[in-house]
N, C-alpha and C positions, 0 to 999 in steps of 0.2 A: 504494500500500500504506500502511495506517495505521502511523504511527510511535509508538513508546512510549518512555517514560523511567522509570527506577527511581531513587528518591532515598532515601538513608538520612539521617535528620535527628536530631541531638542538640542539646540546649541546656541551659544552666545545670548543667553537669556539676560545677562548683564544686570543682575539684581532686581529684575522685575518680578516681584512676589505678589503684591496686592494688585487688584485691578484698578490702578490709580495712575493718572498722568500727573506727576508732581509739578511739572512746569506750568501746566494750565490749571492745576488744582481742580481736576474733574475726574469722574469715573471713566474707565475705558475697558473694553473687552481684551484683557491681556493679563499676564502674570501666571506664575506657577500654581497658585492656589486655585484659580479657575481651571487651569489646564489639568490639574489633578482630578477634577470632577469628570473629565472625559476619558480617563483611563479605564478600559475594559480588559482586565488582565486575567489570564488563566495560565495553566501550566505550560502552554506553548507560546507564551508571550514574553518578550523582553522589553524593558524600558531603558533607554540609553541616552547619554548626554555627552556633548562635545566640548564642554568647558566654557570659560569666560562667564562665570556665574557670580563672582563676588563683587565685581566693580560695575557701576553704571547708574545707580539711583541714589538719591539722598538717603533712602532707608538703609541701604547697606553701608554707605559712608558713615552715617550716624552710628549704626550698630558697631562697626569696626573701631570707631574712635571711642566708644563707650561700652565695649563688650563685657567688661567686668560687672556691669549693672544688670545684665539681662541673662536669665538662666537658659533660654532657648535660642539656639542659632537659627535665625530666620531662613537662610538659604537651605540649610540641611533639613529643617523641619518641612519645608515645602517640597523638596525632592523626596524626602521619605514618604510624604503623603501621596506622591505620585507612584510610589513603588519602584523607584529607580533601582535598577540592578547593577549597572556598570557605567562608569563615566571616565573621561579623561580630563586633563587640566588644560586651560587656555592660558595664553600669555599674561592676561590681566589678573589671573588668579595668584600670581607671584607678587603683585604690587604692594602687598601689605605686610610682607615679611614672613619668616619661617614660622613663628608662633601662631600667627593668624591662619596660615595654611594648615598647620597641624591641628588646631582646634576645629577647623571646618571638616577636615577629613575624618577626625575621630567622631564627629557628630553624625556622620553619614551612615545610613544603613547599607547603601550600595558600595560596591568595590571600586576603588580607583585603579585604573589601568593606565600606566604611562611608561612605556618601555624605554624612553630616552631621558628619564629623570632618575638620577642616582642620589639617594638620600645619605649624605655624609653625616648627618646628625643622628640618624638611626631612630627617629621618632615618628616618621610618616608611614601610615599604612598604604603603601603603593605597591602594586604588582605589575610585572611587564605584560602578562597575558593570563587568560583563564579559559577553561573549557566548561561550558554550561550545557548540561544534558536536559533537554525538554521532556515533558511528560510522555511525548510520543516516541522518545528514544533518540531523537535527532541531537547530534553533538555539535554545538555551535562554539567555534573557537574565536575569541575576541581579544584584540589588543588595542592599545591607545598610544598615540604619539602626539606631541605638541611641537609646533614650529620651533626650530632651534634658534630663531631670531630672538627668543627670550634672552639669549646671551648678549644681543645687541642692544635691546631696549631697556632691560631691567637695571635698577640701581644695584651696584655691586654688593652692598650690605645685605640685600635681600636674597642673594645667591651664595652667601658665604658657606652655608651648610648644604648646598645643593650643587649638582653638576648636571647640566643639560647637554646631552650628546647629540650627535648627528641624527636628524630625524629619519632620513632614508635608511641609514644603516640599521637603526633600531627597528624600523618596520620590516626590513629584510630579515633580520635575525628572528623576529617574532613570527613572521610568515613561514620561515623554514621550520621553526620549532613546532608550529601548530599543524604542519602538513599531515602528519601521520596520526594525529590525535583527534581529529574531528571530521565532520562531514561537510561543513561550510565554514568559511573563514571571513571574519569581519574585522575591518580596521576602522577605528574611530580616530580621525586625524584632525587635530585643531590646526588647520591650514586650508588653503584654498587652491584654486585652479590657476596655473601659470600660463595657460593658453586659452584663447577664445574658443568656447565649446562648439560653436557653429562652424568655424573655419579652420581651427587648429593654429591660428596665428599666435606666435609667441608674444605674450603681454609683458612678461618679466622673467629675467634669468637670474634674479638675485638670490634665489634659494629660499626666500620667505615662504613661498607657496610652491608645493611640489606634488599636488594631487594627481596631475596627469602623468608625471614620472612614476609615481607609485602604481597607478593603474596599468601603465604600459609595461613596466619592468618586473612587477610582482604579480602574483596570481591570487590576490584576494577576490572573493566572490562579491563582496559588498564593501564599498568605501563611503563612510559617513564623514563628510567634510564640514568645515565651519570657517570662522575667522573673517571671511570676506563679507558676511552679511548678505549674501546673494540668495535669491529664491531659485533653487535648482530642484525641481520636482523629481527628476530622474533622468539619467543619461547613461548610455553605454559607452564606456571608454576602454577599448582594447580588451573586451571580454569581461570587464569589471563594471558592475552597476554602481553609479555614484549619485549622491544627493547632497543637498545643502539647504537648511531652513534659513529664513530671514531672521534678523536679530530681534531681541527684546520681548520674547515670549508672547508674541501676537499670533503665531502659527506654530504648528508642529507637523511632523511627517509621520504618516501611518504607512508602514512598509510591510508588504506580504511577500514571503518567499516560498516557492514550491519546488520540491525536488523533481527533476526531470531526468531520470536515469542517474548518471553521475554528475550532472550539472544542476544548477539552480536557476530558476527564472524569478525575477523580482518585478514587482509593481509597487508604485508609491503614490501617495496623494497628500498634497499640502492641505491642512485642515485649520481653519481659523479657531482661535480660542473662544469659548462661549462666555455666557454672562453669569454663570452660577458657580458657587463654591460650597464645599462642605463646612460643617460647623467647626471642625478641627482640621488643621491647626490655626484656622482663622482667628478663633477666639483667644487662643493662647498667645498669638502674636499681636493682638489688637492694641494692647497697651503700648507696645513699641511703636506701632504705626501712629498712634495718637501723639506720642511724644515727638515723633519726627515732624508731624504737622505743626505742632506748637513751635518747635525749633525753627522750621522753615518760615513761619510768619512773623518771627521776631524782627522788628525794625532795626536796621543797622545804622542808617544815616540817610543823607539826602544828596541828590544831584542838583546842581543849579539849573540844569536843563535835562529833562527826561530824554532817553534815547529810544526812538521808535525802532521797530524791527527792521533790520538792514538786509536787503536782498543780496544774494551771494555775488552776482556779477557787478551790481552797483557798488558794493563795498570794495571789491577788488579794483574797480576802475577809479573810484573817487575817494577812497579811504573809509575807515570805520571808526566811529567814536567808541564802540565797545572795545575794539582792539587797542585803541589809544589808551583807554583806561587800564587794560591789562598790562600794556607796556609800561605805563607810568608806575604801576605797582611793582613791576620787575626792576625798573630803574631805581625806585626808592628803596627797595629791599637790598639791592646789591651794590649800588653806586657804580654800575657799569657805564661804559661810554655809550653803548648802543644796546637796543633790545629788539627782539622779534618774538611775535606770538602768532597763533593761529586761532581760528574759530571752528565751531562744530559744523556739521553738514546742513543744519536748518537755520533759517534767518532768526536772529535774536536781537533784542533790544534790552533796555533796562529801565524800569519804571522808578519813580521817586514818590514817596520814601522807598529806599532800597531794603529788601528783605533777603534772608538767606535763600529763600525760594528763587528770587530773581538772580542771585549770584550763581547758584548751582545750575540754574537753567541756562545761563549765559556761558559758564565755564564748566564743561561736561566731564573733564578728565581729572584723574588723580595725579596730576603732574607736579613735580617739584622743580626747582630752579637750578641751573648750571651756568657758570660763567666760563666762557672759553676765550683763549687768546687767539685773535684773528688778525689777518692783514687785509689791506684793501683788496687784494686779489681774491681772498676768501669771500669777502662781502660781495664782490662783483659776481662770483660764481653762484652764490646763493640767490642773489637777486635775479640772475638769468633763469634759475629754476623757477622762481616766482613768475617771471614774465612768460614762461612756457604754459602757464595756466590759461592763456588766451589764444584764440585762433580768430582769423578774420573770415567771415562768411558774407559775400557780396559787399565787402568793404566795411562791415560792421563787426565789432568785437563780440565773440561768443566764448563760452568755456570749452577748452580743449577736451576731446574725448579721453585723453591721457589721464585726466582727473575725474572721469566719469565711468570708465570701463576698465576692468570688469566690476569695479567697486567704486562707489562715489567717494571721492577723497577731497572735498573742499578744505578739509583740515590740513592739507599739505600745501596750501597757499599761505605764505607768511606776510604779516604786516610789520614794518620796521619803525622804530622810533630813534630819534637822534640823527637821522640822515635825510638828505634831500636827493631824490632820484627820479629819473624819467625813463619810462619804457616806450620804445617806438615799435609798435606792432607791425609796421610795414617791413621791418627787417627780419631776417631769418632767425628762428629760435637759436639761442646761443650767442646772439650779438645784438640783443635788443636794449641793453642798458646803455643809454647814450649820455646820461648825466649821473654822477655819483659824487656828492660832496658832503661835508658836514652841514648841519642844519643852518648855520650862519652863512653858508655859501663858500666857505674856505675849503681848499683841497684837502683830501685825507693825507696825502703825502706818504712817506715811508713809515717804517716802524710798525708797532703792533697796537691793538686796541682790545678792550674788554667787551665782549658781546654776551648779554644775558639771554638765555633761551630756556626751553623746557628740557627736562631730562630725556624726554621722548625725541625731540629734534636733535639734541646733542649727540645722539647715537648715529646720526646721518640718515636716518630713515626718511622715506618720502622723496628720495631723489637728491638729498643733501649730503652725499657721502663725504664731501670735503670737510664737513664739520666734525665727522668722526675722527679725523686725523689731527684735530686741533688740540693743543694742550689744555687740560682742565685746570682752571685757577681756583675754583670754589664750587662746592656742592651744598645745596640747602636741603633741609629735611621737612619743611612745612609745605603742605599742598597749597596750590594756587587759590582755590576757593576760600581757604582760611586767610591767606595773605590779603586777598581782595577785600574780604569783610573787614579785616583789621585796618586797611588803608582807608576805606570809606568812613569807618568810625572816626578815625583820626583827622581826616580832612573834610568832613562834612560841613557845609555843602560842597561837593566836589565840582569845580568849575569845568566848563567845556575845555577839553585839552587839545593843544596844538603841538604835538611833539614829533611831527614828521612833515615833510613836504614831498608828496608823491604826485606824479603826473603821468598819465598814459595818453599817448597820441596814436592816431591811426588814420 
């Protein structure tokens, strides 16, 4: 008799536990608690997750900063309610240090599989792979792998008791080890596709995403990907069936696999999260959720002029007051000569009076600050990368597909402070910076300067590899939303800021 397996798969849920939109302060059909209400699990069903679970909402930020006060880990409680069987780690799950990761893993009922994470501290319940035998006797071999770009992005102190090894080699080792132990092999890979799925065109050869390489060179039956936040309902890649759910726990994948002789045939469907949830752990976590809402609505200070939501293209063309504020925070905190910052993918503004809700909606990331030693040539190269954000269509500026496919990456366009610069979009990419001076118009000249940026950008990610090679002069430990709140409190009412002179011509 043919044997079947049903798999529920989530990934990149990014702290979305309650059905709440924190930025808009309204309910929405999302979150692990509502998702748990849709799990229909039996002995031939597996619930799997692809990582990036701890970072992404004010609730998880607040919990991790105050976790000694709360007896229940909210992310673990929600996954446990889903009946999660196995999961891997995402790059953002390392953002909060070894102890926070340990506490999370110990609170989980499911098994963490991450074949390329070596625990030097010896306190993390992580396994490289597992074989799960279903009620029908089908043996499912499962491994997990996280993109090894964790080594590029993560703060060194968060990896002192960990070693992240090569993702492909770990997947290869696991695939070989599982070959004779199971009937079907599954790889949960917290990484995405390096090629355009429709055409095979190479999108990136950095090694951050290697799903196509895994599918092509290894013989997993099912590849569960993540990291890129793309909705890939199902695709055949070199004999491997691959999927990817979108981010933030608004959808999940329901996958069915059926044995066909010695092979497996898979089908999958993206399913939206519903509007209902069970009593538990909703009630157990409700006090935490209420405390978060109180914290978010606390007034911090005022702006002299409220900032309306800024469209992505308009902000890149004409400047951003939100970015100017973040850059001013960075300059004030570090005393650097220049600063650069980026914004999230959605248009944001900042109302006045300012609350923590407004700050966390405007600055979405758990970034800290780094000061790099740079030269004029380094600054010129980074600005050329920013200028590549644009393309001309019928003589009018548009956003380049390079920042939109396969993943929307508006956050890889940087805004600078302390500089005056001009982009000429009529010139070829790589030679568009036609003016670069100090803010007062004087030339930069020789020598070195101090550039403040995020720990994320300092790794060179997003096409800024030149920054990775720059000497680090200083590292901070306080996250930007907290620094921003502190700055607004101290400087209230914050005036309209003019800390850069940027011009784009076409």
